The first five atom37 places (N, CA, C, CB, O) and aatype in JSON, in Angstrom:
{
  "aatype": [18, 5, 18, 10, 14, 13, 6, 19, 18, 0, 1, 15, 3, 13, 1, 15, 16, 19, 7, 11, 0, 18, 11, 17, 15, 15, 10, 10, 1, 11, 6, 5, 3, 1, 10, 3, 9, 9, 0, 0, 7, 7, 12, 19, 3, 3, 16, 3, 9, 7, 6, 16, 10, 11, 6, 16, 3, 15, 15, 3, 1, 10, 11, 10, 11, 2, 7, 9, 0, 10, 17, 5, 11, 3, 10, 6, 6, 18, 7, 0, 2, 5, 7, 13, 16, 9, 1],
  "atom_mask": [
    [1, 1, 1, 1, 1],
    [1, 1, 1, 1, 1],
    [1, 1, 1, 1, 1],
    [1, 1, 1, 1, 1],
    [1, 1, 1, 1, 1],
    [1, 1, 1, 1, 1],
    [1, 1, 1, 1, 1],
    [1, 1, 1, 1, 1],
    [1, 1, 1, 1, 1],
    [1, 1, 1, 1, 1],
    [1, 1, 1, 1, 1],
    [1, 1, 1, 1, 1],
    [1, 1, 1, 1, 1],
    [1, 1, 1, 1, 1],
    [1, 1, 1, 1, 1],
    [1, 1, 1, 1, 1],
    [1, 1, 1, 1, 1],
    [1, 1, 1, 1, 1],
    [1, 1, 1, 0, 1],
    [1, 1, 1, 1, 1],
    [1, 1, 1, 1, 1],
    [1, 1, 1, 1, 1],
    [1, 1, 1, 1, 1],
    [1, 1, 1, 1, 1],
    [1, 1, 1, 1, 1],
    [1, 1, 1, 1, 1],
    [1, 1, 1, 1, 1],
    [1, 1, 1, 1, 1],
    [1, 1, 1, 1, 1],
    [1, 1, 1, 1, 1],
    [1, 1, 1, 1, 1],
    [1, 1, 1, 1, 1],
    [1, 1, 1, 1, 1],
    [1, 1, 1, 1, 1],
    [1, 1, 1, 1, 1],
    [1, 1, 1, 1, 1],
    [1, 1, 1, 1, 1],
    [1, 1, 1, 1, 1],
    [1, 1, 1, 1, 1],
    [1, 1, 1, 1, 1],
    [1, 1, 1, 0, 1],
    [1, 1, 1, 0, 1],
    [1, 1, 1, 1, 1],
    [1, 1, 1, 1, 1],
    [1, 1, 1, 1, 1],
    [1, 1, 1, 1, 1],
    [1, 1, 1, 1, 1],
    [1, 1, 1, 1, 1],
    [1, 1, 1, 1, 1],
    [1, 1, 1, 0, 1],
    [1, 1, 1, 1, 1],
    [1, 1, 1, 1, 1],
    [1, 1, 1, 1, 1],
    [1, 1, 1, 1, 1],
    [1, 1, 1, 1, 1],
    [1, 1, 1, 1, 1],
    [1, 1, 1, 1, 1],
    [1, 1, 1, 1, 1],
    [1, 1, 1, 1, 1],
    [1, 1, 1, 1, 1],
    [1, 1, 1, 1, 1],
    [1, 1, 1, 1, 1],
    [1, 1, 1, 1, 1],
    [1, 1, 1, 1, 1],
    [1, 1, 1, 1, 1],
    [1, 1, 1, 1, 1],
    [1, 1, 1, 0, 1],
    [1, 1, 1, 1, 1],
    [1, 1, 1, 1, 1],
    [1, 1, 1, 1, 1],
    [1, 1, 1, 1, 1],
    [1, 1, 1, 1, 1],
    [1, 1, 1, 1, 1],
    [1, 1, 1, 1, 1],
    [1, 1, 1, 1, 1],
    [1, 1, 1, 1, 1],
    [1, 1, 1, 1, 1],
    [1, 1, 1, 1, 1],
    [1, 1, 1, 0, 1],
    [1, 1, 1, 1, 1],
    [1, 1, 1, 1, 1],
    [1, 1, 1, 1, 1],
    [1, 1, 1, 0, 1],
    [1, 1, 1, 1, 1],
    [1, 1, 1, 1, 1],
    [1, 1, 1, 1, 1],
    [1, 1, 1, 1, 1]
  ],
  "atom_positions": [
    [[-44.03, -1.54, 172.92], [-43.55, -1.84, 171.46], [-43.98, -3.1, 171.0], [-42.06, -1.82, 171.31], [-44.07, -4.05, 171.78]],
    [[-44.28, -3.22, 169.64], [-44.65, -4.53, 169.07], [-43.84, -4.46, 167.82], [-46.28, -4.77, 168.81], [-43.64, -3.45, 167.15]],
    [[-43.39, -5.65, 167.6], [-42.51, -6.02, 166.47], [-43.32, -5.9, 165.17], [-41.93, -7.5, 166.65], [-44.45, -6.39, 165.12]],
    [[-42.8, -5.3, 164.17], [-43.53, -5.44, 162.84], [-43.3, -6.69, 162.16], [-43.16, -4.38, 161.9], [-42.22, -7.27, 162.26]],
    [[-44.35, -7.19, 161.43], [-43.97, -8.46, 160.74], [-42.92, -8.46, 159.66], [-45.13, -8.99, 160.16], [-42.49, -9.5, 159.15]],
    [[-42.46, -7.01, 159.27], [-41.33, -6.73, 158.29], [-40.26, -5.99, 159.02], [-41.81, -5.87, 157.03], [-39.59, -5.12, 158.46]],
    [[-40.06, -6.4, 160.42], [-39.09, -5.63, 161.24], [-37.7, -5.49, 160.53], [-38.92, -6.34, 162.62], [-37.09, -4.42, 160.66]],
    [[-37.22, -6.4, 159.88], [-35.89, -6.47, 159.14], [-35.88, -5.34, 158.21], [-35.65, -7.83, 158.36], [-34.97, -4.52, 158.29]],
    [[-36.92, -5.2, 157.23], [-37.15, -4.12, 156.46], [-37.04, -2.81, 157.06], [-38.31, -4.26, 155.93], [-36.31, -1.94, 156.59]],
    [[-37.85, -2.64, 158.21], [-38.11, -1.44, 158.85], [-36.78, -0.85, 159.43], [-39.16, -1.67, 159.92], [-36.51, 0.36, 159.39]],
    [[-36.03, -1.73, 159.93], [-34.64, -1.34, 160.44], [-33.82, -0.89, 159.4], [-33.92, -2.44, 161.1], [-33.15, 0.13, 159.53]],
    [[-33.82, -1.54, 158.4], [-32.94, -1.27, 157.25], [-33.31, 0.04, 156.67], [-33.02, -2.37, 156.17], [-32.43, 0.85, 156.38]],
    [[-34.63, 0.3, 156.48], [-35.05, 1.65, 155.99], [-34.91, 2.66, 156.91], [-36.38, 1.69, 155.57], [-34.74, 3.79, 156.46]],
    [[-34.93, 2.49, 158.3], [-34.64, 3.5, 159.2], [-33.18, 4.07, 158.93], [-34.81, 2.95, 160.63], [-32.95, 5.27, 159.05]],
    [[-32.2, 3.16, 158.55], [-30.89, 3.65, 158.37], [-30.89, 4.65, 157.22], [-29.91, 2.5, 158.12], [-30.28, 5.72, 157.28]],
    [[-31.66, 4.25, 156.09], [-31.54, 5.07, 155.05], [-32.54, 6.21, 154.99], [-31.61, 4.31, 153.92], [-32.54, 6.89, 153.96]],
    [[-33.33, 6.48, 155.91], [-34.21, 7.66, 156.03], [-33.78, 8.4, 157.38], [-35.81, 7.2, 156.04], [-33.08, 9.41, 157.32]],
    [[-34.16, 7.95, 158.43], [-34.08, 8.63, 159.71], [-32.53, 8.78, 159.94], [-34.85, 7.78, 160.91], [-32.05, 9.79, 160.44]],
    [[-31.78, 7.68, 159.54], [-30.32, 7.77, 159.99], [-29.67, 8.87, 159.19], [0.0, 0.0, 0.0], [-28.91, 9.64, 159.78]],
    [[-29.89, 9.04, 157.86], [-29.37, 10.1, 157.14], [-29.73, 11.41, 157.65], [-29.76, 10.0, 155.83], [-28.86, 12.29, 157.75]],
    [[-31.01, 11.63, 158.02], [-31.36, 12.83, 158.52], [-30.58, 13.2, 159.89], [-32.83, 12.81, 158.69], [-30.14, 14.32, 160.14]],
    [[-30.49, 12.17, 160.67], [-29.86, 12.33, 161.96], [-28.39, 12.76, 161.71], [-29.96, 10.98, 162.82], [-27.87, 13.64, 162.4]],
    [[-27.76, 12.17, 160.79], [-26.37, 12.44, 160.57], [-26.19, 13.94, 160.1], [-25.78, 11.43, 159.51], [-25.34, 14.7, 160.57]],
    [[-27.12, 14.27, 159.11], [-27.24, 15.78, 158.48], [-27.46, 16.6, 159.49], [-28.36, 16.04, 157.45], [-26.7, 17.56, 159.65]],
    [[-28.57, 16.37, 160.37], [-28.82, 17.45, 161.54], [-27.73, 17.65, 162.44], [-29.97, 17.08, 162.43], [-27.41, 18.77, 162.84]],
    [[-27.1, 16.5, 162.79], [-25.97, 16.54, 163.78], [-24.88, 17.4, 163.21], [-25.41, 15.08, 164.11], [-24.47, 18.3, 163.94]],
    [[-24.34, 17.26, 161.98], [-23.45, 17.88, 161.42], [-23.74, 19.55, 161.15], [-23.25, 17.1, 160.27], [-22.9, 20.45, 161.18]],
    [[-25.17, 19.63, 160.9], [-25.49, 20.98, 160.77], [-25.58, 21.87, 162.13], [-26.77, 21.0, 160.05], [-25.34, 23.07, 162.17]],
    [[-25.96, 21.1, 163.2], [-25.97, 21.76, 164.37], [-24.54, 22.0, 164.95], [-26.79, 21.02, 165.28], [-24.32, 22.98, 165.65]],
    [[-23.59, 21.11, 164.65], [-22.28, 21.41, 165.14], [-21.53, 22.52, 164.32], [-21.47, 20.14, 165.14], [-20.56, 23.1, 164.81]],
    [[-21.94, 22.79, 163.19], [-21.38, 23.92, 162.3], [-22.0, 25.19, 162.74], [-21.66, 23.69, 160.73], [-21.34, 26.23, 162.75]],
    [[-23.45, 25.16, 163.17], [-24.15, 26.29, 163.55], [-23.58, 26.74, 164.87], [-25.64, 26.03, 163.62], [-23.46, 27.94, 165.07]],
    [[-23.23, 25.86, 165.8], [-22.66, 26.05, 167.17], [-21.33, 26.73, 166.92], [-22.49, 24.63, 168.01], [-21.06, 27.79, 167.51]],
    [[-20.51, 26.19, 166.1], [-19.18, 26.67, 165.84], [-19.24, 28.11, 165.29], [-18.46, 25.73, 164.88], [-18.46, 28.96, 165.72]],
    [[-20.23, 28.41, 164.23], [-20.48, 29.84, 163.75], [-20.81, 30.75, 164.9], [-21.65, 29.91, 162.7], [-20.29, 31.86, 165.02]],
    [[-21.74, 30.24, 165.81], [-22.3, 31.12, 166.78], [-21.11, 31.61, 167.72], [-23.46, 30.39, 167.59], [-21.07, 32.77, 168.15]],
    [[-20.19, 30.71, 168.0], [-18.96, 31.05, 168.94], [-18.19, 32.02, 168.31], [-18.01, 29.86, 169.27], [-17.78, 33.02, 168.9]],
    [[-17.95, 31.71, 166.91], [-17.1, 32.75, 166.16], [-17.92, 34.14, 166.13], [-16.76, 32.22, 164.56], [-17.27, 35.16, 166.38]],
    [[-19.15, 34.24, 165.88], [-19.79, 35.47, 165.91], [-19.73, 36.3, 167.21], [-21.12, 35.24, 165.56], [-19.72, 37.53, 167.26]],
    [[-19.69, 35.44, 168.28], [-19.63, 36.01, 169.63], [-18.22, 36.45, 170.06], [-20.17, 35.01, 170.63], [-17.94, 36.93, 171.16]],
    [[-17.33, 36.2, 169.02], [-15.91, 36.54, 169.35], [-15.11, 35.59, 169.94], [0.0, 0.0, 0.0], [-14.0, 35.91, 170.39]],
    [[-15.61, 34.27, 170.02], [-14.73, 33.19, 170.51], [-13.86, 32.67, 169.55], [0.0, 0.0, 0.0], [-13.97, 32.88, 168.34]],
    [[-12.92, 31.93, 170.1], [-12.13, 31.09, 169.18], [-12.6, 29.55, 169.06], [-10.65, 31.14, 169.67], [-13.14, 29.01, 170.03]],
    [[-12.4, 28.93, 167.98], [-12.66, 27.46, 167.75], [-11.56, 26.95, 167.03], [-13.95, 27.15, 166.99], [-10.85, 27.69, 166.36]],
    [[-11.36, 25.63, 167.12], [-10.38, 24.88, 166.32], [-10.85, 24.98, 164.9], [-10.24, 23.37, 166.78], [-12.06, 25.09, 164.68]],
    [[-9.96, 24.94, 163.9], [-10.32, 24.8, 162.71], [-11.13, 23.44, 162.44], [-9.17, 24.95, 161.96], [-10.74, 22.46, 163.08]],
    [[-12.12, 23.27, 161.63], [-12.81, 22.07, 161.46], [-13.28, 21.95, 159.92], [-14.0, 22.02, 162.47], [-13.47, 22.95, 159.24]],
    [[-13.43, 20.81, 159.5], [-13.86, 20.6, 158.17], [-15.39, 20.42, 158.11], [-13.15, 19.42, 157.59], [-15.86, 20.14, 157.01]],
    [[-16.17, 20.54, 159.09], [-17.6, 20.42, 159.2], [-18.26, 21.17, 157.96], [-18.11, 21.02, 160.61], [-18.96, 20.57, 157.15]],
    [[-18.0, 22.41, 157.87], [-18.61, 23.19, 156.89], [-18.34, 22.63, 155.39], [0.0, 0.0, 0.0], [-19.2, 22.62, 154.5]],
    [[-17.08, 22.18, 155.25], [-16.79, 21.39, 153.85], [-17.58, 20.12, 153.77], [-15.19, 20.97, 153.67], [-18.11, 19.76, 152.72]],
    [[-17.65, 19.44, 154.88], [-18.44, 18.19, 154.92], [-19.97, 18.5, 154.53], [-18.35, 17.52, 156.41], [-20.6, 17.8, 153.73]],
    [[-20.42, 19.49, 155.09], [-21.86, 19.76, 154.69], [-21.96, 20.24, 153.24], [-22.51, 20.84, 155.63], [-22.95, 19.96, 152.56]],
    [[-21.06, 20.87, 152.82], [-21.12, 21.4, 151.29], [-21.17, 20.28, 150.47], [-19.87, 22.29, 150.81], [-21.92, 20.22, 149.5]],
    [[-20.27, 19.22, 150.86], [-20.24, 17.98, 149.92], [-21.27, 16.93, 150.21], [-18.87, 17.29, 149.99], [-21.22, 15.87, 149.59]],
    [[-22.18, 17.14, 151.09], [-23.15, 16.13, 151.35], [-24.22, 16.22, 150.08], [-23.85, 16.4, 152.86], [-24.7, 17.28, 149.67]],
    [[-24.46, 15.12, 149.63], [-25.49, 14.99, 148.56], [-26.7, 15.57, 148.97], [-25.75, 13.59, 148.17], [-27.13, 15.4, 150.11]],
    [[-27.33, 16.27, 148.07], [-28.61, 17.01, 148.45], [-29.8, 16.03, 148.87], [-29.08, 17.89, 147.2], [-30.73, 16.48, 149.55]],
    [[-29.76, 14.82, 148.5], [-30.87, 13.92, 148.92], [-30.63, 13.48, 150.3], [-31.01, 12.7, 148.01], [-31.55, 12.92, 150.89]],
    [[-29.45, 13.67, 150.9], [-29.12, 13.37, 152.32], [-29.43, 14.55, 153.28], [-27.63, 13.01, 152.43], [-29.4, 14.39, 154.5]],
    [[-29.71, 15.69, 152.71], [-29.99, 16.84, 153.52], [-31.51, 16.87, 153.9], [-29.56, 18.15, 152.76], [-32.36, 17.47, 153.23]],
    [[-31.75, 16.17, 155.02], [-33.02, 16.06, 155.58], [-33.03, 16.47, 156.99], [-33.52, 14.73, 155.45], [-32.11, 16.18, 157.76]],
    [[-34.03, 17.14, 157.32], [-34.33, 17.53, 158.79], [-34.85, 16.16, 159.41], [-35.52, 18.83, 158.94], [-35.45, 15.31, 158.76]],
    [[-34.55, 16.08, 160.7], [-34.98, 14.88, 161.36], [-36.39, 14.54, 161.3], [-34.64, 14.94, 162.66], [-36.76, 13.37, 161.2]],
    [[-37.27, 15.63, 161.38], [-38.82, 15.4, 161.19], [-39.09, 14.91, 159.89], [-39.68, 16.67, 161.39], [-39.92, 14.03, 159.66]],
    [[-38.34, 15.52, 158.97], [-38.66, 14.81, 157.6], [-38.23, 13.35, 157.41], [-38.0, 15.58, 156.46], [-38.95, 12.53, 156.85]],
    [[-37.11, 13.08, 157.85], [-36.61, 11.84, 157.77], [-37.56, 10.63, 158.51], [0.0, 0.0, 0.0], [-37.71, 9.48, 158.09]],
    [[-38.06, 11.15, 159.55], [-39.19, 10.28, 160.4], [-40.45, 10.25, 159.53], [-39.6, 10.99, 161.97], [-41.12, 9.22, 159.54]],
    [[-40.85, 11.33, 158.77], [-42.1, 11.19, 158.0], [-41.74, 10.28, 156.8], [-42.69, 12.64, 157.53], [-42.53, 9.4, 156.46]],
    [[-40.7, 10.46, 156.23], [-40.22, 9.65, 155.02], [-40.23, 8.05, 155.49], [-38.59, 10.17, 154.55], [-40.75, 7.16, 154.82]],
    [[-39.67, 7.91, 156.57], [-39.67, 6.38, 157.09], [-41.08, 5.96, 157.32], [-38.83, 6.17, 158.5], [-41.36, 4.83, 156.94]],
    [[-41.92, 6.62, 157.82], [-43.28, 6.23, 158.13], [-44.09, 6.02, 156.84], [-43.95, 7.3, 159.02], [-44.92, 5.12, 156.75]],
    [[-43.79, 6.93, 155.76], [-44.31, 6.72, 154.48], [-43.86, 5.45, 153.92], [-43.97, 7.79, 153.61], [-44.7, 4.64, 153.53]],
    [[-42.61, 5.2, 153.85], [-41.9, 4.03, 153.32], [-42.59, 2.72, 153.93], [-40.3, 4.11, 153.7], [-43.01, 1.79, 153.25]],
    [[-42.65, 2.79, 155.22], [-43.16, 1.64, 155.88], [-44.64, 1.29, 155.6], [-42.98, 1.82, 157.3], [-45.01, 0.12, 155.47]],
    [[-45.47, 2.35, 155.52], [-46.9, 2.18, 155.12], [-46.97, 1.68, 153.72], [-47.71, 3.52, 155.24], [-47.8, 0.81, 153.48]],
    [[-46.27, 2.07, 152.83], [-46.31, 1.67, 151.43], [-45.67, 0.22, 151.45], [-45.5, 2.75, 150.45], [-46.24, -0.66, 150.8]],
    [[-44.69, -0.03, 152.05], [-44.13, -1.41, 152.0], [-45.14, -2.53, 152.72], [-42.65, -1.39, 152.77], [-45.33, -3.66, 152.25]],
    [[-45.7, -2.07, 153.82], [-46.66, -3.05, 154.44], [-47.82, -3.23, 153.61], [0.0, 0.0, 0.0], [-48.26, -4.37, 153.45]],
    [[-48.37, -2.25, 153.06], [-49.52, -2.35, 152.07], [-49.26, -3.31, 150.92], [-49.84, -0.97, 151.49], [-50.04, -4.17, 150.53]],
    [[-47.89, -3.0, 150.36], [-47.52, -3.84, 149.03], [-47.29, -5.41, 149.54], [-45.96, -3.18, 148.22], [-47.35, -6.33, 148.72]],
    [[-47.04, -5.64, 150.87], [-46.88, -7.0, 151.31], [-48.24, -7.54, 151.81], [-45.81, -7.07, 152.41], [-48.25, -8.66, 152.31]],
    [[-49.31, -6.88, 151.71], [-50.65, -7.3, 152.0], [-51.07, -7.16, 153.55], [0.0, 0.0, 0.0], [-52.01, -7.81, 154.01]],
    [[-50.35, -6.32, 154.26], [-50.81, -6.1, 155.49], [-51.78, -4.88, 155.46], [-49.67, -5.93, 156.42], [-51.77, -4.04, 154.56]],
    [[-52.68, -4.88, 156.64], [-53.59, -3.68, 156.68], [-52.93, -2.64, 157.52], [-55.03, -4.03, 157.27], [-52.55, -2.93, 158.65]],
    [[-52.76, -1.43, 157.03], [-52.05, -0.37, 157.7], [-53.1, 0.55, 158.23], [-51.05, 0.36, 156.76], [-53.99, 1.01, 157.52]],
    [[-52.95, 0.81, 159.58], [-53.76, 1.76, 160.28], [-53.19, 3.01, 160.69], [-54.24, 1.2, 161.35], [-53.88, 3.83, 161.3]]
  ]
}
């Protein structure tokens, strides 16, 4: 691993791209698991995960793969704007 010359920006942008996607993906997976248990006839505790998913802003609904791609795009753009050669 090599630190980026704009590491502070990269870490901050990570939270707003990949971080949001990770949070959304985790909530979605938990709700899917809960629904699978119910569909199989199992019992689960009541949870508000479904409501939390419904209330999530649509811009925060990113799959992890999309969050990583967005982060990469943002870093490439930021680096180029700062005068760095992006490969």
